[in-house]
C-alpha beads as a LAMMPS data file, in Angstrom:
LAMMPS data file: protein, C-alpha beads

351 atoms
350 bonds

1 atom types
1 bond types

-500.0 500.0 xlo xhi
-500.0 500.0 ylo yhi
-500.0 500.0 zlo zhi

Masses

1 110.0

Atoms # bond

1 1 1 -289.710 -84.182 -270.366
2 1 1 -289.548 -83.935 -266.582
3 1 1 -287.609 -80.640 -266.832
4 1 1 -290.239 -79.142 -269.148
5 1 1 -293.089 -80.281 -266.890
6 1 1 -291.335 -79.341 -263.663
7 1 1 -291.954 -82.864 -262.367
8 1 1 -289.910 -85.621 -260.778
9 1 1 -287.960 -87.729 -263.282
10 1 1 -288.617 -91.008 -261.449
11 1 1 -288.035 -92.697 -258.100
12 1 1 -284.852 -90.721 -257.482
13 1 1 -284.769 -88.521 -254.376
14 1 1 -284.174 -84.792 -254.910
15 1 1 -280.610 -84.405 -256.206
16 1 1 -280.208 -81.074 -254.454
17 1 1 -282.421 -78.249 -253.227
18 1 1 -280.348 -76.004 -255.499
19 1 1 -277.974 -77.139 -258.218
20 1 1 -276.303 -76.165 -261.470
21 1 1 -277.494 -77.986 -264.586
22 1 1 -275.015 -78.097 -267.503
23 1 1 -276.997 -78.007 -270.746
24 1 1 -276.261 -77.559 -274.447
25 1 1 -273.441 -75.295 -275.658
26 1 1 -271.831 -75.183 -272.212
27 1 1 -274.587 -73.128 -270.595
28 1 1 -275.056 -73.496 -266.832
29 1 1 -278.520 -73.046 -265.324
30 1 1 -278.903 -72.633 -261.551
31 1 1 -282.144 -74.231 -260.366
32 1 1 -283.832 -74.186 -256.938
33 1 1 -286.530 -76.511 -255.623
34 1 1 -289.842 -74.585 -255.820
35 1 1 -291.585 -76.734 -253.193
36 1 1 -288.961 -75.924 -250.572
37 1 1 -289.233 -72.205 -251.322
38 1 1 -293.029 -72.361 -251.008
39 1 1 -292.805 -74.126 -247.644
40 1 1 -290.174 -71.658 -246.414
41 1 1 -292.417 -68.697 -247.244
42 1 1 -295.495 -70.305 -245.730
43 1 1 -293.694 -71.253 -242.498
44 1 1 -292.086 -67.806 -242.217
45 1 1 -288.388 -68.739 -242.264
46 1 1 -287.710 -67.677 -245.856
47 1 1 -284.960 -65.128 -246.468
48 1 1 -282.619 -64.252 -249.293
49 1 1 -279.656 -65.102 -247.072
50 1 1 -281.087 -68.547 -246.369
51 1 1 -281.620 -69.287 -250.070
52 1 1 -278.019 -68.263 -250.780
53 1 1 -276.835 -70.770 -248.159
54 1 1 -279.031 -73.480 -249.667
55 1 1 -277.640 -72.707 -253.129
56 1 1 -274.093 -73.122 -251.832
57 1 1 -274.721 -76.260 -249.735
58 1 1 -277.415 -77.951 -251.818
59 1 1 -278.903 -79.296 -248.591
60 1 1 -280.582 -77.931 -245.438
61 1 1 -279.344 -80.728 -243.204
62 1 1 -276.947 -78.472 -241.250
63 1 1 -278.927 -75.217 -241.376
64 1 1 -280.255 -74.456 -237.884
65 1 1 -282.608 -71.735 -239.184
66 1 1 -284.664 -74.412 -240.947
67 1 1 -287.117 -76.220 -238.601
68 1 1 -286.178 -79.809 -237.767
69 1 1 -289.354 -81.310 -239.257
70 1 1 -288.674 -79.539 -242.582
71 1 1 -285.086 -80.776 -242.597
72 1 1 -286.317 -84.347 -242.165
73 1 1 -288.625 -84.030 -245.188
74 1 1 -286.258 -82.266 -247.597
75 1 1 -283.478 -84.827 -247.677
76 1 1 -281.369 -85.050 -250.839
77 1 1 -279.662 -87.766 -252.828
78 1 1 -276.268 -86.794 -251.422
79 1 1 -277.404 -87.066 -247.789
80 1 1 -279.138 -90.447 -248.094
81 1 1 -276.908 -93.401 -247.273
82 1 1 -276.125 -95.575 -250.356
83 1 1 -277.732 -98.578 -248.635
84 1 1 -281.104 -96.826 -248.602
85 1 1 -280.812 -95.894 -252.256
86 1 1 -280.627 -99.623 -252.971
87 1 1 -283.438 -100.550 -250.582
88 1 1 -285.671 -97.946 -252.248
89 1 1 -284.885 -99.441 -255.656
90 1 1 -285.516 -102.965 -254.383
91 1 1 -288.915 -101.909 -253.022
92 1 1 -290.012 -100.708 -256.461
93 1 1 -288.355 -103.660 -258.248
94 1 1 -290.398 -106.161 -256.245
95 1 1 -293.595 -105.029 -257.969
96 1 1 -292.182 -104.244 -261.427
97 1 1 -291.642 -106.730 -264.266
98 1 1 -289.080 -104.604 -266.096
99 1 1 -285.848 -103.381 -264.533
100 1 1 -286.080 -100.272 -262.343
101 1 1 -283.510 -97.598 -263.153
102 1 1 -281.881 -95.856 -260.187
103 1 1 -278.626 -94.019 -259.496
104 1 1 -276.835 -94.407 -256.175
105 1 1 -275.099 -91.109 -255.427
106 1 1 -271.706 -91.325 -253.720
107 1 1 -269.679 -88.431 -252.307
108 1 1 -266.341 -87.652 -253.908
109 1 1 -264.516 -89.454 -251.077
110 1 1 -266.203 -92.828 -251.758
111 1 1 -263.917 -95.858 -251.931
112 1 1 -263.889 -98.942 -254.150
113 1 1 -265.197 -100.965 -251.214
114 1 1 -268.133 -98.566 -250.783
115 1 1 -269.148 -99.184 -254.380
116 1 1 -268.603 -102.931 -254.089
117 1 1 -270.877 -103.037 -251.044
118 1 1 -273.701 -101.436 -253.023
119 1 1 -273.397 -103.971 -255.847
120 1 1 -273.469 -106.871 -253.387
121 1 1 -276.545 -105.501 -251.611
122 1 1 -278.327 -104.947 -254.943
123 1 1 -277.661 -108.594 -255.842
124 1 1 -278.912 -109.831 -252.475
125 1 1 -282.152 -107.805 -252.825
126 1 1 -282.769 -109.104 -256.376
127 1 1 -282.367 -105.799 -258.196
128 1 1 -282.020 -106.371 -261.939
129 1 1 -279.354 -103.689 -262.282
130 1 1 -277.743 -100.815 -260.439
131 1 1 -276.022 -97.565 -261.373
132 1 1 -273.542 -95.718 -259.186
133 1 1 -272.037 -92.258 -259.559
134 1 1 -269.278 -90.661 -257.496
135 1 1 -269.605 -86.882 -257.352
136 1 1 -266.842 -85.118 -259.265
137 1 1 -265.604 -88.271 -261.033
138 1 1 -266.057 -86.497 -264.363
139 1 1 -264.737 -83.072 -265.275
140 1 1 -268.098 -82.188 -266.820
141 1 1 -271.172 -83.617 -265.099
142 1 1 -274.791 -82.838 -265.878
143 1 1 -275.797 -81.881 -262.323
144 1 1 -273.587 -80.196 -259.760
145 1 1 -274.493 -79.071 -256.243
146 1 1 -274.557 -75.339 -255.530
147 1 1 -273.255 -72.513 -257.685
148 1 1 -270.277 -72.608 -260.008
149 1 1 -267.861 -70.040 -261.259
150 1 1 -267.691 -67.900 -258.109
151 1 1 -264.781 -65.558 -257.633
152 1 1 -262.065 -66.989 -255.421
153 1 1 -262.021 -65.321 -252.016
154 1 1 -259.038 -63.451 -250.764
155 1 1 -257.346 -63.129 -254.146
156 1 1 -254.385 -60.817 -253.836
157 1 1 -253.637 -57.979 -256.254
158 1 1 -250.071 -58.345 -257.532
159 1 1 -249.975 -54.713 -258.628
160 1 1 -250.130 -55.574 -262.344
161 1 1 -253.871 -56.080 -262.602
162 1 1 -255.626 -53.115 -264.244
163 1 1 -257.952 -51.384 -261.779
164 1 1 -261.676 -51.426 -262.457
165 1 1 -264.632 -49.934 -260.637
166 1 1 -268.263 -50.405 -261.521
167 1 1 -269.223 -46.823 -260.630
168 1 1 -272.196 -45.362 -262.433
169 1 1 -273.635 -47.144 -265.449
170 1 1 -271.720 -46.241 -268.618
171 1 1 -268.735 -44.645 -266.828
172 1 1 -266.300 -47.594 -267.017
173 1 1 -263.408 -46.852 -269.392
174 1 1 -260.536 -49.072 -270.583
175 1 1 -257.098 -48.712 -269.069
176 1 1 -254.689 -46.718 -271.229
177 1 1 -252.402 -48.879 -273.330
178 1 1 -248.662 -48.665 -272.551
179 1 1 -246.264 -48.045 -275.439
180 1 1 -244.728 -51.507 -275.139
181 1 1 -246.303 -54.814 -274.098
182 1 1 -244.952 -58.380 -274.207
183 1 1 -247.152 -60.972 -275.867
184 1 1 -247.657 -64.567 -276.844
185 1 1 -248.563 -65.764 -280.361
186 1 1 -249.982 -69.117 -281.373
187 1 1 -251.320 -70.728 -284.530
188 1 1 -254.597 -72.625 -284.320
189 1 1 -256.517 -74.549 -286.957
190 1 1 -260.187 -73.617 -287.363
191 1 1 -262.987 -74.707 -289.720
192 1 1 -262.325 -71.514 -291.751
193 1 1 -258.553 -71.859 -292.007
194 1 1 -255.428 -71.217 -289.972
195 1 1 -255.882 -68.570 -287.278
196 1 1 -252.934 -66.648 -285.842
197 1 1 -253.611 -65.275 -282.361
198 1 1 -251.575 -62.876 -280.232
199 1 1 -252.385 -62.130 -276.605
200 1 1 -250.448 -59.241 -275.083
201 1 1 -250.162 -59.162 -271.306
202 1 1 -249.584 -56.571 -268.614
203 1 1 -247.832 -58.356 -265.789
204 1 1 -249.904 -61.485 -265.255
205 1 1 -253.067 -60.014 -266.735
206 1 1 -254.102 -60.619 -270.392
207 1 1 -254.511 -57.122 -271.837
208 1 1 -255.356 -57.261 -275.542
209 1 1 -256.050 -59.841 -278.256
210 1 1 -255.217 -59.777 -281.957
211 1 1 -256.514 -62.308 -284.495
212 1 1 -255.559 -62.776 -288.139
213 1 1 -257.156 -65.198 -290.592
214 1 1 -257.819 -65.213 -294.336
215 1 1 -257.198 -62.398 -296.788
216 1 1 -257.607 -58.738 -295.899
217 1 1 -261.033 -57.424 -296.862
218 1 1 -262.826 -60.758 -296.458
219 1 1 -265.828 -61.251 -294.175
220 1 1 -264.032 -63.798 -291.998
221 1 1 -261.185 -61.321 -291.413
222 1 1 -263.689 -58.645 -290.452
223 1 1 -265.589 -60.651 -287.843
224 1 1 -262.320 -62.071 -286.431
225 1 1 -261.007 -58.535 -285.922
226 1 1 -264.341 -57.478 -284.382
227 1 1 -264.316 -60.313 -281.836
228 1 1 -260.676 -59.580 -280.942
229 1 1 -261.388 -55.856 -280.471
230 1 1 -264.348 -56.494 -278.170
231 1 1 -262.376 -59.091 -276.175
232 1 1 -259.523 -56.571 -275.835
233 1 1 -261.927 -53.886 -274.635
234 1 1 -263.242 -56.193 -271.910
235 1 1 -259.730 -57.193 -270.819
236 1 1 -258.538 -53.560 -270.694
237 1 1 -261.534 -52.741 -268.463
238 1 1 -260.335 -55.347 -265.958
239 1 1 -262.837 -58.108 -266.771
240 1 1 -261.692 -61.531 -265.607
241 1 1 -260.172 -63.340 -268.647
242 1 1 -262.062 -66.496 -267.680
243 1 1 -265.358 -64.641 -268.098
244 1 1 -264.270 -63.359 -271.515
245 1 1 -263.218 -66.862 -272.588
246 1 1 -266.455 -68.438 -271.318
247 1 1 -268.462 -66.259 -273.721
248 1 1 -266.478 -67.591 -276.698
249 1 1 -265.692 -71.220 -275.861
250 1 1 -268.292 -73.625 -277.229
251 1 1 -269.642 -71.386 -280.009
252 1 1 -270.220 -73.749 -282.934
253 1 1 -270.537 -73.329 -286.669
254 1 1 -271.405 -75.665 -289.518
255 1 1 -268.068 -77.513 -289.397
256 1 1 -265.337 -78.379 -286.907
257 1 1 -261.643 -79.243 -286.845
258 1 1 -259.739 -81.667 -284.634
259 1 1 -260.683 -84.587 -282.443
260 1 1 -261.913 -85.201 -278.910
261 1 1 -260.891 -82.536 -276.409
262 1 1 -258.874 -80.731 -279.124
263 1 1 -261.900 -80.219 -281.334
264 1 1 -262.272 -76.588 -282.484
265 1 1 -265.807 -75.693 -283.502
266 1 1 -265.383 -72.152 -284.827
267 1 1 -263.057 -69.139 -284.936
268 1 1 -264.590 -67.624 -281.728
269 1 1 -264.239 -71.028 -280.035
270 1 1 -260.516 -71.080 -280.907
271 1 1 -260.075 -67.534 -279.589
272 1 1 -261.814 -68.345 -276.311
273 1 1 -259.732 -71.486 -275.790
274 1 1 -256.555 -69.507 -276.487
275 1 1 -257.413 -66.829 -273.902
276 1 1 -258.373 -69.470 -271.347
277 1 1 -255.192 -71.517 -271.875
278 1 1 -252.791 -68.587 -271.602
279 1 1 -254.610 -66.924 -268.691
280 1 1 -254.525 -70.168 -266.710
281 1 1 -250.742 -70.478 -267.073
282 1 1 -249.635 -66.875 -266.583
283 1 1 -249.983 -66.662 -262.760
284 1 1 -247.774 -69.732 -262.240
285 1 1 -245.040 -68.865 -264.737
286 1 1 -242.164 -66.450 -264.336
287 1 1 -242.125 -65.186 -267.899
288 1 1 -243.482 -65.554 -271.405
289 1 1 -240.643 -67.901 -272.351
290 1 1 -241.962 -70.410 -269.813
291 1 1 -245.464 -70.009 -271.238
292 1 1 -244.203 -70.989 -274.670
293 1 1 -242.329 -73.975 -273.222
294 1 1 -245.478 -75.123 -271.458
295 1 1 -247.451 -74.861 -274.687
296 1 1 -244.906 -77.125 -276.462
297 1 1 -245.918 -79.940 -274.118
298 1 1 -249.593 -79.626 -275.036
299 1 1 -251.223 -82.112 -277.370
300 1 1 -251.212 -80.873 -280.981
301 1 1 -254.514 -80.131 -282.682
302 1 1 -254.849 -82.307 -285.808
303 1 1 -255.561 -80.335 -288.930
304 1 1 -258.411 -81.045 -291.335
305 1 1 -262.158 -80.887 -291.073
306 1 1 -263.889 -83.435 -288.860
307 1 1 -267.417 -84.088 -289.997
308 1 1 -270.157 -81.507 -289.903
309 1 1 -269.672 -80.453 -286.283
310 1 1 -272.945 -79.076 -285.022
311 1 1 -273.782 -76.947 -282.040
312 1 1 -275.621 -79.434 -279.908
313 1 1 -273.317 -79.936 -276.933
314 1 1 -270.692 -78.360 -274.726
315 1 1 -266.945 -78.191 -275.187
316 1 1 -266.758 -80.349 -278.308
317 1 1 -267.611 -83.640 -276.592
318 1 1 -271.188 -83.803 -277.711
319 1 1 -273.289 -84.766 -280.682
320 1 1 -273.409 -83.567 -284.211
321 1 1 -271.778 -86.530 -285.917
322 1 1 -268.351 -86.588 -287.557
323 1 1 -265.169 -87.927 -285.979
324 1 1 -266.033 -86.945 -282.434
325 1 1 -263.868 -89.215 -280.292
326 1 1 -264.996 -90.350 -276.858
327 1 1 -263.194 -88.442 -274.067
328 1 1 -263.525 -91.547 -271.897
329 1 1 -261.588 -94.105 -273.940
330 1 1 -260.301 -91.840 -276.721
331 1 1 -260.686 -94.637 -279.239
332 1 1 -264.249 -94.710 -280.507
333 1 1 -266.715 -92.209 -281.919
334 1 1 -269.558 -90.843 -279.811
335 1 1 -273.050 -91.486 -281.158
336 1 1 -276.374 -89.775 -280.454
337 1 1 -278.831 -92.365 -279.084
338 1 1 -282.080 -91.935 -277.150
339 1 1 -281.537 -88.194 -276.800
340 1 1 -278.064 -88.586 -275.305
341 1 1 -274.471 -88.734 -276.543
342 1 1 -272.869 -92.090 -275.723
343 1 1 -269.854 -94.275 -276.479
344 1 1 -270.901 -97.799 -277.467
345 1 1 -267.478 -99.152 -276.544
346 1 1 -266.642 -97.975 -273.017
347 1 1 -270.124 -96.824 -271.935
348 1 1 -269.250 -93.131 -271.529
349 1 1 -272.375 -90.953 -271.466
350 1 1 -273.016 -87.217 -271.234
351 1 1 -276.360 -87.811 -269.495

Bonds

1 1 1 2
2 1 2 3
3 1 3 4
4 1 4 5
5 1 5 6
6 1 6 7
7 1 7 8
8 1 8 9
9 1 9 10
10 1 10 11
11 1 11 12
12 1 12 13
13 1 13 14
14 1 14 15
15 1 15 16
16 1 16 17
17 1 17 18
18 1 18 19
19 1 19 20
20 1 20 21
21 1 21 22
22 1 22 23
23 1 23 24
24 1 24 25
25 1 25 26
26 1 26 27
27 1 27 28
28 1 28 29
29 1 29 30
30 1 30 31
31 1 31 32
32 1 32 33
33 1 33 34
34 1 34 35
35 1 35 36
36 1 36 37
37 1 37 38
38 1 38 39
39 1 39 40
40 1 40 41
41 1 41 42
42 1 42 43
43 1 43 44
44 1 44 45
45 1 45 46
46 1 46 47
47 1 47 48
48 1 48 49
49 1 49 50
50 1 50 51
51 1 51 52
52 1 52 53
53 1 53 54
54 1 54 55
55 1 55 56
56 1 56 57
57 1 57 58
58 1 58 59
59 1 59 60
60 1 60 61
61 1 61 62
62 1 62 63
63 1 63 64
64 1 64 65
65 1 65 66
66 1 66 67
67 1 67 68
68 1 68 69
69 1 69 70
70 1 70 71
71 1 71 72
72 1 72 73
73 1 73 74
74 1 74 75
75 1 75 76
76 1 76 77
77 1 77 78
78 1 78 79
79 1 79 80
80 1 80 81
81 1 81 82
82 1 82 83
83 1 83 84
84 1 84 85
85 1 85 86
86 1 86 87
87 1 87 88
88 1 88 89
89 1 89 90
90 1 90 91
91 1 91 92
92 1 92 93
93 1 93 94
94 1 94 95
95 1 95 96
96 1 96 97
97 1 97 98
98 1 98 99
99 1 99 100
100 1 100 101
101 1 101 102
102 1 102 103
103 1 103 104
104 1 104 105
105 1 105 106
106 1 106 107
107 1 107 108
108 1 108 109
109 1 109 110
110 1 110 111
111 1 111 112
112 1 112 113
113 1 113 114
114 1 114 115
115 1 115 116
116 1 116 117
117 1 117 118
118 1 118 119
119 1 119 120
120 1 120 121
121 1 121 122
122 1 122 123
123 1 123 124
124 1 124 125
125 1 125 126
126 1 126 127
127 1 127 128
128 1 128 129
129 1 129 130
130 1 130 131
131 1 131 132
132 1 132 133
133 1 133 134
134 1 134 135
135 1 135 136
136 1 136 137
137 1 137 138
138 1 138 139
139 1 139 140
140 1 140 141
141 1 141 142
142 1 142 143
143 1 143 144
144 1 144 145
145 1 145 146
146 1 146 147
147 1 147 148
148 1 148 149
149 1 149 150
150 1 150 151
151 1 151 152
152 1 152 153
153 1 153 154
154 1 154 155
155 1 155 156
156 1 156 157
157 1 157 158
158 1 158 159
159 1 159 160
160 1 160 161
161 1 161 162
162 1 162 163
163 1 163 164
164 1 164 165
165 1 165 166
166 1 166 167
167 1 167 168
168 1 168 169
169 1 169 170
170 1 170 171
171 1 171 172
172 1 172 173
173 1 173 174
174 1 174 175
175 1 175 176
176 1 176 177
177 1 177 178
178 1 178 179
179 1 179 180
180 1 180 181
181 1 181 182
182 1 182 183
183 1 183 184
184 1 184 185
185 1 185 186
186 1 186 187
187 1 187 188
188 1 188 189
189 1 189 190
190 1 190 191
191 1 191 192
192 1 192 193
193 1 193 194
194 1 194 195
195 1 195 196
196 1 196 197
197 1 197 198
198 1 198 199
199 1 199 200
200 1 200 201
201 1 201 202
202 1 202 203
203 1 203 204
204 1 204 205
205 1 205 206
206 1 206 207
207 1 207 208
208 1 208 209
209 1 209 210
210 1 210 211
211 1 211 212
212 1 212 213
213 1 213 214
214 1 214 215
215 1 215 216
216 1 216 217
217 1 217 218
218 1 218 219
219 1 219 220
220 1 220 221
221 1 221 222
222 1 222 223
223 1 223 224
224 1 224 225
225 1 225 226
226 1 226 227
227 1 227 228
228 1 228 229
229 1 229 230
230 1 230 231
231 1 231 232
232 1 232 233
233 1 233 234
234 1 234 235
235 1 235 236
236 1 236 237
237 1 237 238
238 1 238 239
239 1 239 240
240 1 240 241
241 1 241 242
242 1 242 243
243 1 243 244
244 1 244 245
245 1 245 246
246 1 246 247
247 1 247 248
248 1 248 249
249 1 249 250
250 1 250 251
251 1 251 252
252 1 252 253
253 1 253 254
254 1 254 255
255 1 255 256
256 1 256 257
257 1 257 258
258 1 258 259
259 1 259 260
260 1 260 261
261 1 261 262
262 1 262 263
263 1 263 264
264 1 264 265
265 1 265 266
266 1 266 267
267 1 267 268
268 1 268 269
269 1 269 270
270 1 270 271
271 1 271 272
272 1 272 273
273 1 273 274
274 1 274 275
275 1 275 276
276 1 276 277
277 1 277 278
278 1 278 279
279 1 279 280
280 1 280 281
281 1 281 282
282 1 282 283
283 1 283 284
284 1 284 285
285 1 285 286
286 1 286 287
287 1 287 288
288 1 288 289
289 1 289 290
290 1 290 291
291 1 291 292
292 1 292 293
293 1 293 294
294 1 294 295
295 1 295 296
296 1 296 297
297 1 297 298
298 1 298 299
299 1 299 300
300 1 300 301
301 1 301 302
302 1 302 303
303 1 303 304
304 1 304 305
305 1 305 306
306 1 306 307
307 1 307 308
308 1 308 309
309 1 309 310
310 1 310 311
311 1 311 312
312 1 312 313
313 1 313 314
314 1 314 315
315 1 315 316
316 1 316 317
317 1 317 318
318 1 318 319
319 1 319 320
320 1 320 321
321 1 321 322
322 1 322 323
323 1 323 324
324 1 324 325
325 1 325 326
326 1 326 327
327 1 327 328
328 1 328 329
329 1 329 330
330 1 330 331
331 1 331 332
332 1 332 333
333 1 333 334
334 1 334 335
335 1 335 336
336 1 336 337
337 1 337 338
338 1 338 339
339 1 339 340
340 1 340 341
341 1 341 342
342 1 342 343
343 1 343 344
344 1 344 345
345 1 345 346
346 1 346 347
347 1 347 348
348 1 348 349
349 1 349 350
350 1 350 351
């Protein structure tokens, strides 16, 4: 509700002046604080370069181009000492009959003793409960400071990567296919049957994708071939394989296969995961034989249909019912309660 209304969600301080919000189906939305932007324009220190810095840092604490009085006002959850998170909660708790909900934000480097100190202080100040979160303690977290998915700086060209140049609109053409290319084939279970995938590579760069499923002439065969052709076109034009995979991973249909992190939600989802897995291993391996050996160590994907799937969350860890195991404990099924996906056993939550 607070997101829709553009309002504060409670007594929490601003999480960040700019952050990435992970929402349904793996989408990432970059959001900036509108009040800060308004003040920056009114005071005359607004610039596109400044907003880019804020988006990367999440805070203006160390930005000299922002006036000192503005920096003192626009503090964020990450820059407030944990002790003052608790004292703020205790101040509200003193005049509230029910428990006051509050999250104490810790940096990634926080220690066990840091967390223990917060719990002791909360007890001493008569808080009815306390929640702590250490940044980066989960692979997928709802809010993340700054921008994600940037290109790594200084990446070297090994000579095998197909060249690409943006040039004029509509002038980009795919690299010509050599007569012979090595490749890697894998079988993956999907809600529509067994999918055989082949990814051919040029050096350490994925170059083209082939997919085969079902009988020739069927609709599922047609759309599988179409997705593979378009993915191949992007790869042959020099598009980063991670960007190609990100467009496919998380696409959901009416059913799913597998459990937990191995859950496959559709044929495109399986194809995206395959591209992502192989592309991640290629730069660190000396040859395709080592890629295959590495894949043998991976956890197998159980066959069979798991529930009705659904397309309501990212990466197969979210709602939709069925046998969707908790990625936290790996033992119990996630349930959809109070608008959030939770594990009633270990307390894992996607919110």
